[in-house]
N, C-alpha and C positions, 0 to 999 in steps of 0.2 A: 783586551785579551791580548795576548801575543802569539803572532805566527810561527809556527813551528815547520813549516815546509813551504819551499819556494814554488812558483808557477807550474813547470811540468810534474815537479816531483810528487807534489800534493796530488796532480790530476792522476798519475800513475798509483798513488794510493788509494784513492778511491774508486779505481776500474775494475770490475767484475772480473775477478782472473780465468774463469772460464769462457767468458767473452772474449776476452784478449787473447786466449789460446786459439780458440774455433775461429777467430776473424785470422790471424796470424797463420794458421792450418789451411786455411782457406788460400790465402793469399800466395803462400808458399807451393801449393799444389797447383794454381793456375801458374805461377811461373815455371814449376818444375816441367809440367806437361803443354808449355806455349812453346813452340819451335823455333829455332834458329835464334838471331840478333835479338830478338824482341822478348823473349824466354831470357836469353842471359841479361839483358837489360833490368828486367824483373826482379831476377833474383839479386842482382847488385843493389838494387833500389831496395829489396827486404834486405840485405844483408848493412844497407848503410842505417837502415830506420833501428836493425838489433843493435848496431855498435852506439846508435845515439841512448838508447836506451841504458845499453851497458855501461858509457859513460857515466851517466846519471845517476845510476845506481850502486856505482862500483863501492864507495866508502860502505857502505851497509850488507854489502854480501860476504860470506863467509869463504876463503880459500877455494873449498873445492865447487860452490857455485860459480866462482869466478872462472874455474878452468873449464867446466863445462859448458858455460857461457862462451869461453872463447873457443872452445873445440867447436860449436855450433856457428861460430861468425867463420871459422877457418873455412868449415865444410861449404856454407853458404857462399861465402867468395870464390873459392874454388871452383864449385857448381857453377856459378856465373861466367867466370873467365873459359870455364870449358866449352860451355853452350856458346860462349861467342866467337870460339874459334872452329 
């Protein structure tokens, strides 16, 4: 049998989308409502995780999906940097 997906891509494909959404939402809310530098760092950490997923799945996404994901990534980074200041 031939492997069709590598390590992390295979795990991402098997993940329950609802669970992933709810965990990401919870992390984002904690990061947004944590004050000061810690909140900014948590937001930037979340942005890094989103960037890693974006890079891993870039080839299989349609252009509109790519644009939306880049917009979300930009908003996360901007929010994180604003919270750091």
